[in-house]
C-alpha positions as CSV (number, residue, x, y, z in Angstrom):
1,M,243.9,118.1,125.5
2,T,240.8,119.0,127.6
3,S,241.5,121.5,130.4
4,P,240.9,120.0,133.7
5,D,239.1,123.5,134.9
6,K,235.7,123.0,136.7
7,D,234.6,126.1,135.3
8,M,235.0,125.2,131.7
9,L,231.8,124.7,129.6
10,T,232.6,121.9,127.0
11,I,230.4,122.2,124.2
12,A,229.9,119.6,121.3
13,L,229.1,120.4,117.5
14,P,228.5,118.2,114.9
15,K,230.3,117.9,111.4
16,G,227.9,118.2,108.4
17,K,225.0,120.7,107.5
18,L,224.5,121.6,111.3
19,F,227.7,122.8,112.2
20,Q,227.6,126.4,110.8
21,P,223.9,127.4,111.7
22,A,224.5,126.0,115.3
23,A,228.4,128.0,115.5
24,D,226.3,131.0,114.3
25,R,223.5,131.1,117.0
26,L,226.2,130.2,119.5
27,A,228.5,133.2,118.3
28,R,225.5,135.7,118.9
29,F,225.9,135.7,122.3
30,G,229.5,135.4,122.4
31,Y,230.0,131.3,122.5
32,T,233.0,131.0,119.8
33,A,236.4,130.7,119.8
34,E,239.5,131.8,117.7
35,G,239.9,128.9,114.8
36,L,236.2,127.4,115.4
37,S,236.0,125.6,112.1
38,E,234.1,122.3,111.1
39,N,237.3,121.6,109.1
40,S,239.7,122.6,112.0
41,R,242.5,120.1,112.8
42,K,242.3,120.7,116.3
43,L,240.6,118.3,118.4
44,V,239.5,120.9,120.9
45,I,239.1,124.9,120.7
46,V,239.5,126.6,123.6
47,N,238.1,130.5,124.5
48,E,240.0,130.8,128.0
49,T,238.6,134.2,128.6
50,K,234.7,132.8,128.0
51,K,235.6,129.5,129.9
52,I,234.2,127.5,127.1
53,Q,235.4,124.8,124.5
54,F,234.4,123.1,121.8
55,I,235.0,119.4,120.5
56,I,233.5,118.9,116.9
57,T,232.5,115.2,116.2
58,K,231.0,113.1,114.0
59,P,226.9,113.4,114.4
60,M,226.1,110.1,115.4
61,D,229.3,110.2,118.1
62,L,227.9,113.6,119.7
63,P,225.3,112.2,122.1
64,T,228.1,109.4,123.3
65,Y,230.2,112.4,124.2
66,V,227.5,114.1,126.0
67,E,225.8,111.4,127.8
68,Y,229.3,110.2,129.4
69,G,230.2,113.8,130.5
70,A,233.2,114.6,127.8
71,A,230.9,117.5,126.5
72,D,228.3,119.2,128.9
73,I,226.0,120.2,126.3
74,G,226.0,119.8,122.3
75,I,223.7,120.6,119.3
76,I,222.3,117.6,117.5
77,G,219.5,116.0,115.2
78,K,216.5,114.5,116.6
79,D,216.9,111.9,114.0
80,V,220.6,111.3,115.8
81,L,218.5,111.4,119.2
82,L,215.9,108.7,118.1
83,E,218.5,106.3,116.4
84,E,221.3,106.5,119.3
85,S,218.6,106.8,122.3
86,K,221.2,107.9,124.9
87,D,220.6,109.1,128.4
88,V,220.6,113.2,127.7
89,Y,218.5,116.0,128.5
90,E,216.7,117.1,125.7
91,L,216.2,121.0,126.4
92,L,215.4,123.2,123.3
93,D,214.0,122.1,119.9
94,M,215.9,124.8,117.8
95,K,214.0,124.8,114.8
96,F,216.5,124.8,112.3
97,G,218.1,121.8,109.9
98,L,214.3,120.9,109.3
99,C,214.2,117.2,107.8
100,R,212.3,114.0,107.8
101,L,212.7,110.6,108.3
102,M,211.2,108.6,105.3
103,L,210.7,105.1,103.8
104,A,211.0,105.3,100.0
105,V,211.3,102.7,97.5
106,P,212.0,102.3,93.6
107,A,208.8,103.9,91.4
108,A,208.7,100.0,89.7
109,L,207.9,98.5,93.8
110,R,205.5,100.6,94.7
111,R,202.5,98.9,96.7
112,E,198.8,99.8,97.6
113,K,199.7,99.3,101.5
114,L,202.3,99.6,104.1
115,S,201.9,95.8,104.8
116,D,202.5,94.9,101.2
117,Y,206.2,95.4,101.7
118,A,206.7,92.7,104.6
119,H,209.8,90.5,104.2
120,L,212.0,92.7,101.8
121,R,214.6,94.1,102.9
122,V,215.4,97.8,103.9
123,A,218.9,99.8,103.7
124,T,219.3,102.4,106.5
125,K,221.4,104.2,108.8
126,Y,218.8,104.3,111.4
127,P,218.5,100.5,112.3
128,R,217.1,101.4,115.6
129,V,214.4,103.7,114.2
130,A,213.4,101.5,111.5
131,E,212.9,98.2,113.5
132,Q,210.7,100.5,115.8
133,F,208.8,101.7,113.1
134,F,207.9,98.3,111.3
135,L,207.2,96.8,114.8
136,N,204.5,99.1,115.4
137,N,203.2,98.3,112.2
138,G,203.3,95.1,112.8
139,I,205.7,94.2,109.7
140,Q,208.6,92.0,109.5
141,M,211.3,93.3,107.6
142,E,215.1,92.4,107.1
143,I,217.0,95.5,108.0
144,I,220.4,96.1,106.6
145,K,222.8,99.0,107.9
146,L,224.7,101.5,105.7
147,N,226.9,104.2,107.0
148,G,226.4,106.4,103.4
149,S,224.9,106.4,99.8
150,I,221.7,104.8,101.0
151,E,220.0,105.2,97.9
152,L,222.5,103.2,96.1
153,A,221.2,99.6,98.0
154,P,218.3,99.4,95.6
155,M,219.8,100.2,92.6
156,V,222.3,97.2,93.0
157,G,220.0,95.0,94.5
158,L,221.0,95.3,98.0
159,A,217.8,95.8,99.3
160,E,214.2,96.9,97.7
161,M,213.4,99.7,100.0
162,I,215.3,102.2,102.1
163,V,214.6,104.4,105.4
164,D,216.8,107.7,105.5
165,I,216.7,111.4,106.0
166,V,215.4,113.6,103.5
167,E,215.6,117.5,103.1
168,T,213.8,118.6,100.0
169,G,213.6,115.0,98.6
170,R,215.4,115.9,95.5
171,T,217.8,113.1,95.9
172,L,215.3,110.7,95.9
173,K,213.8,111.9,92.8
174,E,217.3,111.6,91.0
175,N,217.5,108.2,91.8
176,H,213.6,107.4,91.0
177,L,212.4,106.7,94.8
178,L,209.3,107.5,95.9
179,E,208.7,108.0,99.5
180,V,206.0,106.1,100.6
181,A,205.5,106.2,104.6
182,H,206.8,109.2,107.0
183,L,208.4,107.8,110.1
184,H,209.7,111.1,111.7
185,R,210.3,114.7,111.5
186,A,213.6,116.3,112.9
187,T,215.3,119.4,113.6
188,A,218.1,120.3,115.4
189,R,218.3,119.8,119.4
190,F,220.0,121.6,122.4
191,I,221.1,118.8,124.7
192,A,223.0,118.4,127.9
193,N,224.6,115.9,130.1
194,R,222.5,115.0,133.0
195,V,225.1,115.9,135.7
196,S,226.4,119.0,134.1
197,F,222.9,120.3,134.0
198,K,222.9,120.2,137.5
199,M,226.3,121.1,138.2
200,K,226.5,124.4,135.5
201,F,222.8,125.0,135.8
202,E,223.2,128.7,135.9
203,R,225.2,128.9,132.6
204,I,223.3,125.8,130.7
205,H,220.3,127.5,131.5
206,Q,221.4,131.2,130.3
207,M,222.3,129.7,127.1
208,V,218.8,128.0,126.6
209,E,217.3,131.0,127.7
210,E,219.3,133.3,125.0
211,L,218.6,130.6,122.0
212,R,215.1,130.7,122.8
213,T,214.7,134.7,122.7
214,L,216.7,134.4,119.3
215,Q,213.7,131.9,117.9
216,E,211.1,134.3,119.3
217,E,212.7,137.3,117.8
218,E,213.6,135.2,114.2
219,S,209.9,133.8,114.1
220,Q,208.6,137.5,114.8
221,S,210.7,139.2,111.8
């Protein structure tokens, strides 16, 4: 159960590939708790001495926890922030977890211009981002929202194209998909609830400065 202690700082961390690098960076400055693990069965992991507690959420849910104040701060990918469009402060680009949002098609369907793909079906777990991209380019598309295995959609005829997050491009190549347009670059971001940022400014500001200093040290090494 979440502590009612007003001095407690609640940190949201996302399940998946960003969890461990985020937790490791916070631990460098003492922001950790016994049993903190992506696979923990505890819903809230508390460090009473440090007056911090952690919640571990699905990535797409994390900005909602921060927006509504269930978490004071969180670390999440820019791709999720763009898609969820929540009212939070984005305080720091943490410079890890680099990936990109790309539009990809099967090699056999590659066309000369972006506009040549008009009116095709696009599968994605980023429908808001995809819709805005096509709107900005004056292209009408049918967008189909999926929650996983996006590369499967063209293989079984559900969609002709996909918009998905790409790290190395290996998965696309293995599924004979080609990148045809770049939507956004995405890295992990440090975000805060707007009220918490004011009420707990000193603690949150200190965390941001500590993480910023770590970045500078890493860039110089």
